[in-house]
Backbone as CSV, one residue per row, in Angstrom:
resi,resn,N_x,N_y,N_z,CA_x,CA_y,CA_z,C_x,C_y,C_z
1,MET,98.983,90.789,109.183,99.278,92.226,109.200,99.213,92.746,110.645
2,GLU,98.207,92.291,111.394,98.084,92.720,112.794,99.298,92.272,113.589
3,ARG,99.777,91.067,113.286,100.926,90.524,114.020,102.138,91.438,113.854
4,VAL,102.342,91.936,112.636,103.489,92.808,112.379,103.325,94.124,113.132
5,SER,102.085,94.615,113.208,101.831,95.885,113.891,102.026,95.738,115.399
6,MET,101.786,94.529,115.916,101.914,94.295,117.358,103.378,94.245,117.784
7,ALA,104.235,93.744,116.925,105.655,93.559,117.270,106.301,94.845,117.800
8,PRO,106.208,95.974,117.093,106.854,97.214,117.558,106.340,97.643,118.931
9,GLN,105.064,97.438,119.209,104.501,97.848,120.505,105.129,97.043,121.630
10,VAL,105.267,95.736,121.427,105.849,94.869,122.462,107.292,95.274,122.714
11,LEU,108.039,95.518,121.639,109.442,95.895,121.783,109.548,97.278,122.420
12,LEU,108.607,98.155,122.091,108.611,99.500,122.668,108.432,99.404,124.182
13,LYS,107.590,98.474,124.601,107.366,98.251,126.038,108.669,97.844,126.706
14,ASN,109.410,96.966,126.043,110.672,96.482,126.608,111.733,97.579,126.586
15,GLY,111.547,98.577,125.731,112.510,99.671,125.666,113.780,99.260,124.942
16,ASN,113.702,98.192,124.146,114.885,97.735,123.427,114.932,98.446,122.073
17,VAL,115.662,99.559,122.018,115.707,100.366,120.799,116.315,99.560,119.655
18,ARG,117.341,98.771,119.956,118.016,98.009,118.906,117.046,97.039,118.234
19,GLU,116.255,96.347,119.038,115.278,95.407,118.489,114.196,96.161,117.723
20,ARG,113.817,97.330,118.233,112.788,98.136,117.553,113.251,98.475,116.149
21,GLN,114.517,98.885,116.018,115.041,99.257,114.708,115.027,98.051,113.776
22,ARG,115.382,96.879,114.314,115.423,95.674,113.493,114.024,95.328,112.992
23,VAL,113.043,95.440,113.884,111.664,95.135,113.495,111.182,96.139,112.457
24,ARG,111.560,97.394,112.641,111.131,98.437,111.704,111.643,98.113,110.308
25,ILE,112.876,97.620,110.211,113.451,97.244,108.916,112.670,96.068,108.339
26,ASP,112.356,95.086,109.194,111.587,93.929,108.735,110.209,94.376,108.259
27,GLU,109.613,95.324,108.960,108.294,95.832,108.582,108.366,96.456,107.196
28,THR,109.389,97.287,106.958,109.548,97.941,105.661,109.714,96.898,104.571
29,HIS,110.514,95.876,104.835,110.742,94.817,103.850,109.442,94.076,103.572
30,PHE,108.662,93.841,104.614,107.394,93.123,104.487,106.426,93.915,103.611
31,PHE,106.280,95.195,103.917,105.345,96.024,103.159,105.826,96.207,101.726
32,THR,107.148,96.255,101.520,107.692,96.393,100.168,107.334,95.169,99.347
33,GLU,107.488,93.990,99.937,107.139,92.752,99.234,105.654,92.735,98.918
34,LYS,104.844,93.158,99.884,103.389,93.147,99.719,102.991,94.104,98.585
35,THR,103.641,95.266,98.521,103.314,96.249,97.483,103.644,95.694,96.105
36,GLU,104.820,95.058,96.011,105.221,94.494,94.724,104.323,93.305,94.390
């Protein structure tokens, strides 16, 4: 869980908005699976 939370911060540092959006989608998918 910590690993997933770290990803957006690293990408935010790089300023890569496109990658940030992709990670955000992966995060949502991850949490959705976890909830189910």
